[in-house]
C-alpha positions as CSV (number, residue, x, y, z in Angstrom):
1,M,27.1,64.6,-37.1
2,P,24.0,64.8,-39.3
3,G,25.8,67.0,-41.8
4,E,28.7,64.6,-42.2
5,K,26.4,61.7,-42.6
6,M,24.4,63.6,-45.3
7,A,27.6,64.3,-47.2
8,E,28.5,60.6,-47.0
9,Y,25.0,59.8,-48.4
10,S,25.6,62.2,-51.3
11,D,28.8,60.5,-52.3
12,Q,27.2,57.0,-52.2
13,T,23.8,57.4,-53.9
14,M,23.6,60.5,-56.1
15,K,25.4,61.3,-59.3
16,S,28.3,63.6,-58.5
17,T,27.8,65.9,-61.5
18,P,25.2,68.7,-61.4
19,M,21.9,67.7,-63.0
20,E,19.5,69.8,-65.0
21,L,16.1,70.4,-63.4
22,I,14.3,68.4,-66.1
23,E,16.5,65.4,-65.1
24,L,15.3,65.8,-61.5
25,G,11.6,65.7,-62.5
26,M,10.9,69.4,-63.3
27,D,7.8,69.9,-65.5
28,P,5.6,72.9,-66.5
29,W,3.3,72.5,-63.4
30,F,6.2,73.2,-61.0
31,K,7.8,75.8,-63.3
32,D,4.7,77.9,-63.3
33,R,4.5,77.9,-59.5
34,A,8.3,78.5,-59.1
35,N,8.1,81.7,-61.2
36,G,6.0,83.5,-58.6
37,L,7.5,81.9,-55.5
38,C,11.2,82.0,-56.1
39,G,11.3,85.3,-58.1
40,T,14.6,86.3,-59.7
41,E,16.9,86.2,-56.6
42,L,16.4,82.5,-55.6
43,R,17.1,79.3,-57.5
44,L,15.0,76.2,-57.7
45,A,16.3,72.9,-56.4
46,R,14.9,69.5,-55.4
47,V,15.3,68.0,-51.9
48,T,17.1,64.7,-52.4
49,A,17.5,63.6,-48.7
50,V,16.2,64.5,-45.2
51,D,18.0,63.6,-42.0
52,R,17.1,65.2,-38.6
53,G,16.7,68.8,-39.6
54,H,19.2,68.7,-42.4
55,W,18.4,68.6,-46.1
56,M,20.4,67.8,-49.3
57,V,19.2,69.8,-52.3
58,S,20.2,69.4,-55.9
59,N,20.0,71.4,-59.2
60,E,22.2,72.4,-62.1
61,M,24.7,74.0,-59.6
62,G,25.3,70.6,-57.9
63,E,24.1,68.9,-54.7
64,V,24.8,70.6,-51.3
65,L,23.8,70.5,-47.7
66,A,21.0,73.0,-46.9
67,K,19.3,74.5,-43.8
68,A,15.9,76.3,-43.6
69,T,16.0,80.0,-42.9
70,G,14.6,81.3,-39.6
71,K,12.0,83.3,-41.4
72,F,10.8,80.2,-43.2
73,M,10.7,78.1,-40.0
74,D,8.8,80.8,-38.2
75,A,6.2,80.9,-40.9
76,S,5.7,77.1,-40.9
77,E,2.6,76.2,-38.9
78,S,3.4,72.5,-38.6
79,A,6.1,69.9,-39.2
80,S,4.3,69.0,-42.5
81,D,5.1,72.4,-43.9
82,M,8.9,71.7,-43.6
83,P,10.6,70.3,-46.7
84,C,10.5,66.6,-47.3
85,V,12.3,64.4,-49.8
86,G,11.0,65.1,-53.3
87,D,9.9,68.6,-52.6
88,W,10.9,71.5,-54.9
89,V,12.3,74.4,-52.9
90,C,13.6,78.0,-53.4
91,V,17.2,78.4,-52.3
92,D,20.2,80.6,-52.3
93,F,23.7,79.3,-52.2
94,H,26.7,80.3,-50.0
95,D,30.4,79.6,-49.6
96,G,31.0,79.2,-53.3
97,V,28.0,76.9,-53.8
98,R,29.0,74.6,-51.0
99,S,25.9,75.2,-48.9
100,A,22.4,76.6,-49.3
101,S,19.5,78.1,-47.4
102,I,15.9,77.1,-48.0
103,H,13.4,80.0,-48.2
104,A,10.2,78.4,-49.5
105,V,8.6,75.1,-50.6
106,L,6.6,74.8,-53.8
107,P,3.1,73.4,-53.6
108,R,3.0,69.6,-53.8
109,K,1.5,67.9,-56.8
110,S,1.2,64.6,-54.8
111,F,2.5,63.2,-51.5
112,L,2.7,60.3,-49.1
113,R,2.0,60.9,-45.5
114,R,1.0,58.9,-42.5
115,K,-0.5,59.5,-39.1
116,S,2.2,60.3,-36.6
117,I,3.1,57.4,-34.3
118,G,1.3,57.5,-31.0
119,K,-2.0,59.1,-30.0
120,S,-1.4,62.4,-31.9
121,S,-3.7,63.2,-34.8
122,A,-1.0,65.1,-36.7
123,F,0.6,63.5,-39.7
124,Q,4.1,63.0,-40.9
125,M,5.2,63.7,-44.5
126,I,7.1,60.8,-46.1
127,A,7.8,62.1,-49.6
128,A,6.4,64.5,-52.1
129,N,5.8,64.9,-55.8
130,I,5.6,61.2,-56.6
131,D,4.3,59.6,-59.8
132,Q,4.0,56.1,-58.5
133,V,4.4,54.4,-55.1
134,L,5.9,50.8,-55.0
135,I,4.3,49.1,-52.0
136,V,6.7,46.3,-51.1
137,Q,5.7,43.2,-49.1
138,S,7.6,40.0,-48.5
139,C,6.0,36.7,-49.3
140,H,8.1,35.1,-46.5
141,Y,7.3,36.8,-43.2
142,D,5.7,40.2,-43.9
143,F,2.6,39.3,-46.0
144,N,-0.4,41.1,-44.6
145,V,-3.5,42.2,-46.6
146,S,-4.6,44.6,-43.9
147,R,-1.3,46.5,-44.1
148,L,-1.6,46.6,-47.8
149,A,-5.1,48.2,-47.5
150,R,-3.6,50.9,-45.2
151,Y,-0.8,51.7,-47.7
152,L,-3.4,52.0,-50.5
153,V,-5.5,54.4,-48.5
154,M,-2.3,56.4,-47.9
155,A,-1.6,56.4,-51.7
156,N,-5.1,57.5,-52.5
157,D,-4.9,60.3,-49.9
158,G,-1.9,61.8,-51.7
159,Q,-3.1,61.2,-55.3
160,V,-0.3,58.6,-56.0
161,E,-0.7,55.6,-58.2
162,P,0.1,52.3,-56.4
163,L,2.0,49.3,-57.6
164,L,2.3,46.2,-55.4
165,V,5.7,44.4,-55.3
166,L,5.7,41.0,-53.7
167,T,9.3,40.1,-52.8
168,K,11.2,37.0,-51.8
169,T,9.0,34.8,-54.0
170,D,11.8,32.3,-54.2
171,L,11.2,31.4,-50.5
172,V,7.6,30.3,-51.2
173,S,6.0,27.8,-53.5
174,A,4.1,28.7,-56.7
175,E,0.9,27.6,-54.9
176,Q,1.6,29.9,-52.0
177,L,2.2,32.8,-54.2
178,T,-1.0,32.2,-56.1
179,Q,-2.8,32.0,-52.8
180,F,-1.3,35.4,-51.7
181,I,-2.4,37.1,-54.9
182,A,-5.9,35.5,-54.5
183,E,-6.1,37.0,-51.0
184,I,-5.2,40.4,-52.3
185,R,-7.8,40.3,-55.0
186,G,-10.4,38.8,-52.6
187,A,-9.9,41.9,-50.4
188,G,-11.0,44.1,-53.3
189,I,-7.5,45.3,-54.2
190,T,-7.2,45.9,-57.9
191,A,-3.8,47.6,-58.1
192,R,-1.2,45.9,-60.4
193,I,0.9,43.2,-58.7
194,I,4.5,42.3,-59.7
195,P,6.0,39.3,-57.9
196,V,9.8,39.7,-57.6
197,S,12.8,37.6,-56.4
198,N,15.9,39.7,-55.5
199,T,17.8,36.4,-55.5
200,T,17.0,35.1,-59.0
201,G,16.1,38.4,-60.6
202,A,12.6,37.2,-61.6
203,G,10.2,40.1,-62.0
204,L,12.9,42.9,-61.9
205,D,12.6,43.6,-65.6
206,Q,8.8,44.2,-65.1
207,V,9.6,46.7,-62.4
208,K,12.1,48.5,-64.6
209,E,9.7,48.7,-67.5
210,T,7.2,50.7,-65.3
211,M,9.8,53.4,-64.5
212,G,10.1,56.3,-66.9
213,R,12.8,58.9,-67.3
214,G,12.3,62.0,-65.2
215,K,9.4,60.3,-63.3
216,T,9.6,59.9,-59.5
217,Y,8.9,56.6,-57.7
218,C,8.8,55.9,-54.0
219,L,9.3,52.6,-52.2
220,V,7.4,51.9,-48.9
221,G,7.2,48.8,-46.8
222,S,8.2,47.3,-43.5
223,S,11.8,46.6,-42.5
224,G,13.3,43.5,-43.9
225,V,11.0,43.2,-47.0
226,G,13.9,43.7,-49.4
227,K,13.6,47.4,-50.4
228,S,17.3,48.2,-50.3
229,T,18.2,44.9,-52.0
230,L,15.6,45.7,-54.7
231,I,17.1,49.2,-55.2
232,N,20.6,47.7,-55.5
233,R,19.3,45.3,-58.2
234,L,17.6,48.2,-60.1
235,I,20.9,50.2,-59.8
236,G,23.0,47.2,-60.8
237,R,25.4,47.6,-57.9
238,D,25.5,47.4,-54.1
239,T,25.0,51.1,-53.2
240,L,22.6,50.8,-50.2
241,K,23.4,48.8,-47.1
242,T,21.2,45.7,-46.5
243,G,20.7,43.7,-43.3
244,M,19.6,40.2,-42.4
245,V,16.1,39.5,-41.2
246,S,16.0,38.3,-37.6
247,T,15.0,34.8,-36.7
248,S,11.6,36.0,-35.6
249,G,11.0,37.3,-39.1
250,E,11.1,40.9,-38.1
251,G,13.2,43.0,-40.5
252,R,16.0,45.2,-39.3
253,H,16.2,48.9,-40.3
254,T,18.8,49.3,-43.0
255,T,17.6,52.5,-44.5
256,V,17.8,55.2,-41.9
257,R,16.9,58.3,-43.9
258,R,14.6,59.2,-46.8
259,Q,16.7,59.7,-49.9
260,L,16.2,60.2,-53.7
261,I,18.3,58.1,-56.0
262,V,18.8,58.6,-59.8
263,L,18.8,55.4,-61.7
264,D,20.8,54.9,-64.9
265,Q,17.7,54.9,-67.1
266,G,16.8,58.4,-65.7
267,A,14.0,57.4,-63.3
268,L,14.1,58.9,-59.8
269,L,13.6,56.5,-56.9
270,I,12.9,57.5,-53.3
271,D,13.8,55.0,-50.6
272,T,12.3,55.3,-47.1
273,P,13.0,53.7,-43.8
274,G,10.8,50.7,-42.9
275,M,7.5,51.5,-41.2
276,R,6.6,49.7,-38.1
277,E,3.2,51.4,-38.0
278,V,1.0,52.7,-40.9
279,G,-1.6,55.0,-39.4
280,V,-4.2,56.7,-41.6
281,L,-5.4,60.3,-41.3
282,V,-7.6,60.7,-44.4
283,A,-11.0,61.9,-45.5
284,S,-14.0,59.8,-46.3
285,E,-13.4,60.2,-50.1
286,E,-10.1,58.4,-49.9
287,M,-11.8,55.6,-47.9
288,A,-14.4,55.3,-50.6
289,E,-11.9,54.8,-53.4
290,N,-10.4,51.8,-51.6
291,F,-13.8,50.3,-50.8
292,D,-15.8,51.2,-53.9
293,D,-17.7,47.8,-53.8
294,I,-19.1,48.7,-50.3
295,Q,-20.0,52.2,-51.5
296,E,-21.9,50.7,-54.4
297,L,-23.9,48.5,-52.0
298,S,-24.7,51.4,-49.6
299,P,-27.6,52.9,-51.6
300,D,-29.5,49.6,-51.3
301,C,-29.4,49.7,-47.5
302,R,-32.8,50.4,-45.8
303,F,-31.4,53.5,-43.9
304,S,-29.5,56.3,-45.7
305,N,-27.1,56.7,-42.7
306,C,-26.4,53.0,-42.4
307,G,-23.2,52.2,-40.6
308,H,-23.0,48.6,-42.0
309,T,-22.6,47.0,-38.6
310,N,-25.9,45.8,-37.1
311,E,-28.6,47.7,-38.9
312,P,-31.6,45.8,-40.3
313,G,-31.9,45.8,-44.1
314,C,-28.2,46.5,-44.6
315,A,-27.1,45.5,-48.1
316,V,-23.5,45.3,-47.0
317,L,-24.2,42.8,-44.3
318,Q,-26.4,40.8,-46.7
319,A,-23.5,40.6,-49.2
320,L,-21.3,39.5,-46.4
321,A,-23.8,36.8,-45.4
322,D,-24.2,35.4,-49.0
323,G,-20.5,35.4,-49.6
324,T,-20.3,38.1,-52.3
325,L,-18.3,40.3,-50.0
326,Q,-15.1,39.0,-48.4
327,T,-15.0,39.0,-44.6
328,E,-11.4,40.3,-44.4
329,H,-12.2,43.1,-46.8
330,Y,-15.2,44.1,-44.7
331,R,-13.1,44.0,-41.5
332,N,-10.4,46.3,-43.1
333,Y,-13.2,48.7,-44.0
334,L,-14.5,48.9,-40.5
335,R,-11.0,49.3,-38.9
336,L,-10.0,52.1,-41.3
337,K,-13.4,53.8,-41.1
338,T,-13.2,53.8,-37.3
339,E,-9.7,55.1,-37.2
340,S,-10.3,57.8,-39.8
341,A,-13.5,59.0,-37.9
342,L,-11.6,59.2,-34.6
343,N,-8.9,61.3,-36.3
344,D,-11.4,63.5,-37.9
345,R,-12.9,64.4,-34.5
346,S,-9.7,64.6,-32.5
347,Y,-7.6,66.7,-34.9
348,P,-9.8,69.8,-34.8
349,D,-10.1,69.5,-31.0
350,Q,-6.3,69.3,-30.8
351,R,-6.0,72.5,-33.0
352,R,-8.5,74.4,-30.8
353,R,-6.6,73.4,-27.6
354,G,-3.3,74.5,-29.2
355,K,-4.8,77.9,-30.1
356,K,-6.0,78.5,-26.6
357,L,-2.6,77.7,-25.2
């Protein structure tokens, strides 16, 4: 049963004692919004895990299993309005503080979301109220600059600072690692990079130094890149289950639910299941932030509405021809631009069809 699995999760990954809201990441921004939304009858809590329609919430009263009220669910217009891990919610407790009901979700300061898998133009919430996202890629099988670009668009969409963590560096040579980093920089990606070996421990201290008390961090990446092992190393004990990577190089899912973990130094870390598909559903301004070099070239194009594909006098194509713009970076730009444009057109159409029905 989901409720039983959530209770098992609580015993394994969260501190058993109640936690003050400030330890869970509360700050004045959320407090101001909670005063008007929760009122005097409801208490504020943070969502620490999500699993198939069940939530774990935590505050100074403890951590308990929660369900959304019927009134709240009826008022929710889409799945993205439902609580996700990292959300702050207004709750009331039952059964001697052994369960709770969720009445409202506070506005999100930041978030991570992706396009729902398939042809739908809806999006799926991954986590909320994050200070920094750790984008994890393996140097062994998983390394893919195009996928990194998609994660960075997702981070910019939700106003989350990115940090790139390259794992399994002990399985490649120093020359290969240097080449991987050069490929990332050549694609126009300027985010900080920390190479890490979960086996030798190299780079782990650098990751720990970036994580502050009361701040929330989220790990994203494909299955098998070493997210659970990385968390175990940060915690200092084997709390999360880990799995072997298959002989094909494809990782197996070892994290099956989104969950928030409190590290000993006071940082809050959200683990997420591996993503087989990273779809983008973002506006043009988020695209611009990831491809600012192309945006800087655009005013020099002959036509103001240049699509940078086959137009004469295109400054972007000229930069591509003379080698000042990397080919892979340009291809990523076209792929994401096309996908984002299709979603921008199809989502309103889908909403209109839904209203007619």
